[in-house]
N, CA, C and O of each residue as an XYZ file, in Angstrom:
340
protein
N       0.749     -1.396     -0.382
C       0.356      0.136     -0.084
C       1.041      1.135      0.100
O       1.926      1.288      0.942
N       0.444      2.280     -1.129
C       1.322      3.231     -0.623
C       1.191      4.587      0.152
O       0.256      4.486      0.947
N       1.532      5.291      0.185
C       1.945      6.517      1.423
C      -0.176      7.340      1.532
O      -1.018      7.518      2.412
N      -0.021      7.616     -0.369
C      -1.445      7.776     -0.720
C      -2.320      6.687      0.543
O      -2.472      6.728      1.764
N      -2.717      5.821     -0.509
C      -3.082      5.132     -0.677
C      -3.844      5.147      0.838
O      -5.050      5.307      1.030
N      -2.202      4.815      2.426
C      -3.263      4.265      4.042
C      -3.775      6.013      4.066
O      -4.874      6.363      4.496
N      -2.960      6.761      3.635
C      -3.884      8.091      3.998
C      -5.482      8.099      3.742
O      -6.329      8.387      4.589
N      -5.721      7.720      2.385
C      -7.232      8.108      2.111
C      -7.796      7.146      2.635
O      -8.985      7.348      2.882
N      -7.126      5.487      3.089
C      -7.880      4.179      3.937
C      -8.328      5.249      5.248
O      -9.532      5.321      5.492
N      -7.477      5.979      5.989
C      -6.868      6.946      6.935
C      -9.288      7.779      7.576
O     -10.207      7.743      8.395
N      -8.788      8.298      6.314
C      -9.062      9.361      6.088
C     -10.520      8.647      5.821
O     -11.261      9.106      6.690
N     -11.222      7.768      5.037
C     -12.786      7.211      4.753
C     -13.085      6.862      6.445
O     -13.968      7.271      7.199
N     -11.993      5.973      6.650
C     -12.213      5.127      8.342
C     -12.777      6.339      9.395
O     -13.614      6.253     10.293
N     -12.059      7.387      8.969
C     -12.788      8.713     10.473
C     -13.611      8.885      9.655
O     -14.027      9.811     10.351
N     -14.358      8.893      8.716
C     -15.666      9.516      7.988
C     -16.399      8.194      8.565
O     -17.255      8.458      9.409
N     -16.261      7.108      8.331
C     -17.138      5.832      8.727
C     -17.293      5.782     10.273
O     -18.408      5.571     10.751
N     -16.445      5.930     10.897
C     -16.388      6.279     12.254
C     -17.124      7.082     13.008
O     -17.734      6.763     14.028
N     -17.041      8.577     12.288
C     -18.063      8.900     12.961
C     -19.485      8.981     12.490
O     -20.335      9.339     13.306
N     -19.896      8.635     11.050
C     -21.078      8.286     10.826
C     -21.610      7.194     11.294
O     -22.721      7.065     10.781
N     -21.354      6.274     12.072
C     -21.425      5.029     12.919
C     -21.633      5.012     14.447
O     -22.109      4.289     15.322
N     -20.908      6.417     14.264
C     -21.179      6.881     15.650
C     -22.233      7.921     16.321
O     -22.356      8.482     17.410
N     -22.788      7.885     15.330
C     -23.876      9.146     14.732
C     -25.104      7.989     14.445
O     -26.261      8.242     14.778
N     -24.850      7.089     13.993
C     -26.305      6.228     13.066
C     -26.398      5.291     14.254
O     -27.577      5.018     14.480
N     -25.305      4.536     15.331
C     -25.140      3.688     16.389
C     -24.802      4.401     18.131
O     -23.786      4.305     18.819
N     -26.084      5.083     18.405
C     -25.582      5.712     19.649
C     -25.651      5.070     20.410
O     -26.158      4.032     19.986
N     -25.372      4.993     21.701
C     -25.039      4.620     22.783
C     -24.252      3.486     22.494
O     -24.145      2.700     23.436
N     -23.610      3.155     21.337
C     -22.402      2.251     21.483
C     -21.382      2.978     21.253
O     -20.460      2.180     21.417
N     -20.969      3.875     21.005
C     -20.327      5.035     20.721
C     -18.809      4.653     21.929
O     -18.601      3.838     22.827
N     -18.004      5.825     21.250
C     -16.709      5.708     22.610
C     -16.205      6.998     22.304
O     -14.988      7.184     22.324
N     -16.743      7.621     22.112
C     -16.189      8.900     21.330
C     -15.844      9.522     20.553
O     -15.140      8.709     19.954
N     -15.732     10.742     19.820
C     -15.114     11.038     18.564
C     -13.990     10.134     17.672
O     -14.042      9.701     16.521
N     -12.694     10.023     18.982
C     -11.155      9.335     17.972
C     -11.680      7.551     18.754
O     -10.814      6.677     18.727
N     -12.691      7.302     19.205
C     -12.857      6.023     19.283
C     -13.006      5.100     18.433
O     -12.404      4.064     18.150
N     -14.640      6.079     17.768
C     -15.347      5.842     16.826
C     -14.960      5.840     15.731
O     -15.405      5.060     14.889
N     -13.726      7.014     15.409
C     -12.441      6.985     14.250
C     -11.437      5.801     13.938
O     -10.907      5.495     12.870
N     -11.342      5.264     15.118
C     -10.807      3.906     15.253
C     -11.469      2.788     15.209
O     -11.038      1.730     14.750
N     -12.943      3.050     15.861
C     -13.563      1.434     14.972
C     -14.011      1.932     13.766
O     -14.708      1.050     13.265
N     -13.958      3.057     12.928
C     -14.621      3.350     11.239
C     -13.174      2.587     10.742
O     -13.368      1.489     10.221
N     -11.901      2.977     10.825
C     -10.893      2.455     10.447
C     -10.857      0.496     10.484
O     -10.666     -0.136      9.444
N     -11.040     -0.089     11.633
C     -10.911     -0.942     11.889
C     -12.236     -2.049     11.177
O     -12.111     -3.161     10.663
N     -13.169     -1.417     11.348
C     -14.591     -1.239     10.402
C     -14.630     -1.765      8.931
O     -15.004     -2.724      8.257
N     -14.006     -0.530      8.845
C     -13.313     -0.394      6.492
C     -12.234     -1.529      6.495
O     -12.834     -2.492      6.017
N     -11.326     -1.805      6.701
C     -10.844     -2.962      7.087
C     -11.391     -4.383      6.786
O     -11.228     -5.019      5.745
N     -12.316     -4.895      8.300
C     -13.589     -5.710      8.218
C     -14.048     -5.686      7.082
O     -13.595     -6.648      6.462
N     -14.782     -5.028      6.416
C     -15.999     -4.400      4.907
C     -14.909     -4.458      4.199
O     -15.670     -3.510      4.009
N     -13.890     -4.558      3.572
C     -12.851     -4.471      2.547
C     -12.665     -5.954      2.314
O     -12.683     -6.481      1.201
N     -12.451     -6.689      3.671
C     -12.227     -8.345      3.384
C     -13.869     -8.985      3.495
O     -14.117     -9.991      2.831
N     -14.510     -8.621      3.997
C     -15.915     -9.502      4.130
C     -16.748     -8.794      3.346
O     -17.147     -9.707      2.624
N     -17.498     -7.480      2.826
C     -18.231     -7.737      1.915
C     -18.185     -8.456     -0.094
O     -19.057     -8.788     -0.896
N     -15.929     -8.356     -0.136
C     -15.769     -8.913     -1.309
C     -15.887    -10.059     -1.509
O     -16.017    -10.556     -2.628
N     -15.838    -11.185      0.461
C     -16.028    -12.752     -0.212
C     -16.779    -12.725     -0.047
O     -16.982    -13.910      0.218
N     -18.116    -12.014      0.124
C     -19.357    -12.517     -0.422
C     -20.203    -11.932     -1.446
O     -21.401    -12.177     -1.589
N     -19.224    -10.829     -2.427
C     -19.870    -10.366     -3.319
C     -20.396     -9.686     -3.493
O     -20.963     -9.620     -4.583
N     -20.567     -8.673     -2.479
C     -21.318     -7.486     -2.424
C     -20.618     -6.231     -2.825
O     -19.581     -5.844     -2.286
N     -21.140     -5.706     -3.649
C     -20.341     -4.185     -3.909
C     -20.643     -3.125     -4.046
O     -21.642     -3.308     -4.741
N     -20.527     -1.423     -3.856
C     -20.988     -0.706     -3.111
C     -20.754      0.653     -4.352
O     -20.845      1.846     -4.061
N     -20.453      0.134     -5.694
C     -20.628      1.160     -6.556
C     -19.758      1.797     -6.902
O     -18.938      1.199     -7.600
N     -19.444      3.507     -6.567
C     -18.429      4.384     -6.931
C     -17.145      4.189     -5.666
O     -17.299      4.069     -4.451
N     -15.749      4.212     -6.551
C     -14.402      3.652     -5.244
C     -14.569      4.664     -4.784
O     -13.954      5.355     -5.596
N     -15.057      5.529     -3.856
C     -14.810      6.685     -2.685
C     -16.277      6.170     -2.154
O     -16.227      5.446     -1.160
N     -17.459      6.429     -2.644
C     -18.456      6.125     -2.294
C     -18.871      5.387     -1.438
O     -19.492      5.513     -0.383
N     -18.166      4.040     -2.414
C     -18.727      2.861     -2.501
C     -17.951      2.234     -0.771
O     -18.342      1.530      0.160
N     -16.797      2.938     -1.091
C     -16.173      1.922      0.567
C     -16.346      3.541      1.774
O     -15.219      3.844      2.168
N     -17.194      4.281      2.216
C     -17.256      4.917      2.905
C     -18.710      3.596      3.270
O     -18.684      2.875      4.267
N     -19.553      3.569      2.486
C     -21.029      2.923      2.344
C     -20.485      1.535      3.675
O     -20.906      1.344      4.816
N     -19.424      0.810      2.875
C     -18.991     -0.476      3.299
C     -18.037     -0.058      5.019
O     -18.149     -0.495      6.164
N     -17.054      1.091      4.298
C     -16.483      1.159      6.474
C     -17.559      1.498      7.126
O     -17.755      1.027      8.247
N     -18.408      2.336      6.568
C     -19.789      2.540      7.355
C     -20.338      1.488      8.053
O     -20.294      1.415      9.281
N     -20.959      0.500      7.186
C     -21.476     -0.770      7.643
C     -20.996     -1.390      8.347
O     -21.537     -1.963      9.292
N     -19.151     -1.430      7.852
C     -17.854     -2.097      8.731
C     -18.894     -2.026     10.245
O     -19.662     -2.805     10.810
N     -18.485     -0.874     10.438
C     -18.003     -0.221     12.152
C     -19.303     -0.148     12.736
O     -19.564      0.126     13.907
N     -20.242     -0.471     11.637
C     -21.983     -0.497     12.776
C     -21.662     -1.692     13.332
O     -21.343     -1.704     14.521
N     -21.687     -2.894     12.588
C     -21.253     -4.410     12.639
C     -20.077     -4.065     14.291
O     -20.378     -4.577     15.370
N     -19.141     -3.386     14.170
C     -18.489     -3.555     14.647
C     -18.756     -2.578     16.266
O     -18.111     -2.743     17.302
N     -19.715     -1.734     16.078
C     -19.774     -0.770     16.974
C     -20.823     -2.119     17.992
O     -20.945     -2.128     19.217
N     -21.449     -3.140     16.986
C     -23.138     -3.505     17.812
C     -21.979     -4.653     18.518
O     -22.050     -5.045     19.683
N     -21.195     -4.964     17.781
C     -20.965     -5.768     18.455
C     -20.396     -5.891     19.300
O     -20.700     -6.841     20.021
N     -19.189     -4.969     19.727
C     -18.550     -4.527     20.939
C     -19.756     -3.786     21.562
O     -19.906     -4.327     22.658
N     -20.487     -3.033     21.449
C     -21.797     -2.853     22.729
C     -22.373     -4.025     23.390
O     -22.769     -3.991     24.555
N     -22.442     -5.608     22.250
C     -22.984     -6.767     23.393
C     -22.393     -6.767     24.458
O     -23.013     -6.847     25.518
N     -20.999     -6.671     24.400
C     -19.701     -7.381     24.694
C     -19.949     -6.014     26.150
O     -20.331     -6.316     27.281
N     -19.679     -4.866     25.784
C     -19.672     -4.476     26.941
C     -20.798     -3.904     27.890
O     -20.676     -3.051     28.770
N     -21.778     -4.499     27.542
C     -22.915     -4.695     28.482
C     -23.275     -6.314     29.069
O     -24.057     -6.640     29.963
N     -22.611     -6.958     28.419
C     -22.643     -8.311     28.648
C     -21.643     -8.095     30.881
O     -21.902     -8.239     32.076
N     -20.782     -7.777     30.134
C     -19.315     -7.784     31.034
C     -19.758     -6.832     32.680
O     -18.900     -6.667     33.548
């Protein structure tokens, strides 16, 4: 991965984490935590969605949508574990 690709991944993950934090209220970790969750969710979505054959259109918007969905899934899973503990 190039430096530019890495920076774009961080920016998309940050946007996705913020969006996921807005959508899934109550499971958030604050803005910095949600950005980190967005980056991790983007990585998960980048692996999971192509594996099941899902595509979301244009490269940038599709990446934001996929990363947001991945971050939402991750926030919900983390929220279940936080409430169970």
